[in-house]
C-alpha positions, 0 to 999 in steps of 0.5 A: 385838735390843732395846738399852736405855740406863740413865738414869744413862748418859744423864745422864752422856752429856749432861755429856760433850758434846752429841754423845754422846747421838747417838753412843750412839744410833748405837752402839745401832743397831750393837749391835742388828745385831751384839750381840757387837761388843764385846771382853771386859772381864774381868768375866763378862757385860760387853763393852766397845766404844770409840767414835771421837769424831772421827766425831761433833761435840762427842763425845770418844772413849768407852768403853762397857760393856754386858751382853749377854743372849739377847733384849736389850742393856743399856748400863751404863757410859760414860766418856770414854776414851783410844784408847790405853788398853790392853785388857789392863789390865782387871781379872780379864783371863783368861789362858791357864792362869789357875787363879784365873779364876771357875769359874762365869761364870754366877754371876759374871754374876748378881753383876755385875747384882745390884751394878749394879741395887742401886747404880742404885736408890741413885743414882736415889733420890739424883738425885731426892731428894738432889741434893747427895749425888748430885753428890758421887759420883765418876765410875766408874773405868776398868778400867785404874785398877782393874787398877793398884790390884789390882797395888798391893794384890797381890790379886785384887779381887772382881768385885762390887767391880770393878763398883761402882768401874766405876760410882762411884770414890768419894764426896766427901761433903757436909758431912763425910758420905757417902751410905752408911748411917752417913753413910760414904763409898765410898773413892776408889781412892787412899784404898783403897791408902793405908789398905791399906798402913797396915793391912798395916804395922800387921800387920807390927809385930804380926808382929814382936811375935808372934814372941815369943808362943805361937801362941794369943796372937798378935794379928791386926789385918789380913789381906792379903785385906781391902780397905778400901772405906768410911770415916767420911767423906772426911776421917775415916779412923778406921774403916770397912768392908772387903770380905774377898776370901777369903770375900766378906763385909764387916767393920769396920776401925779405925785403932786396931786394935780387933778387927775385927767381921764384918758378915756381909753381902756387898756385894750384900746391903749395897747392896740393904739400903741401897736398900731403906731409901731406898725404904721408910724406914718399914721401915728397922731398921738406920739411918734415912735423912733429909734436910738440905737436898739431902743424904742424912743417916743418923740414926745419925751425925747431928751433934747440932747439925743434928738439929733441921733433919733431916727423916726420910723419909716412906714 
């Protein structure tokens, strides 16, 4: 059984401790002999295994996530882990009689791979060409943190968003802008929860007013299934993107409760298109990527004072 370790996982391993790379090598040998040694993560197609850091010099306890395929294993996720982290906290943990569990696990596994592949294309480009933007990305969230957010929101977080947050739990941005098209940032989980509460409160106020209006005149500014995922910047939450858990499509939200606009992209499509624009900027139509020093800056929302220093990407 072939075991592959993704480059970003190797990079993170070097940051966690000098012995982590060796621990992963040992784990790779164990997985080659026993591909199913991990436990279900709650995400179809992904298993997790814990590494006891005491067995290796300069190595913390590790939580490692991998994809199991018929002829190979791909190690996708790595983080320092507490040995006491409860596995039952994993998001989407299927319980007996859970009627909301994904009916088509094969399709869900494909979604997991598509999100991971698209995000890896973006982060590889950032690491090579925009190191400042790459450094601004936060490490992935733990399954327990995502499960806690799921409980806070009171809705099931779609698999594709869980996978993205496992890879990166937010973007701190560079000079007020993030790495997503339009210089938007992937929101940290606490900002997601805070924005969701504000939007639900806005809808509650509208509901009180709607009670005195005919049904056709009632205003909807927010739906409980909408999860805010991106904002204009780390310090600018006036507007951004949401993912509707009910239909899987993205839309735009605003603090000022303008009517939301459907983007009509899935998260997978959105990330793939962002990666395409970085890898083939000459073909980019929705936005134009460029560089300001070591940071990725998209032309659509560039600061006019910086435009003369902005370098469009070639290729």
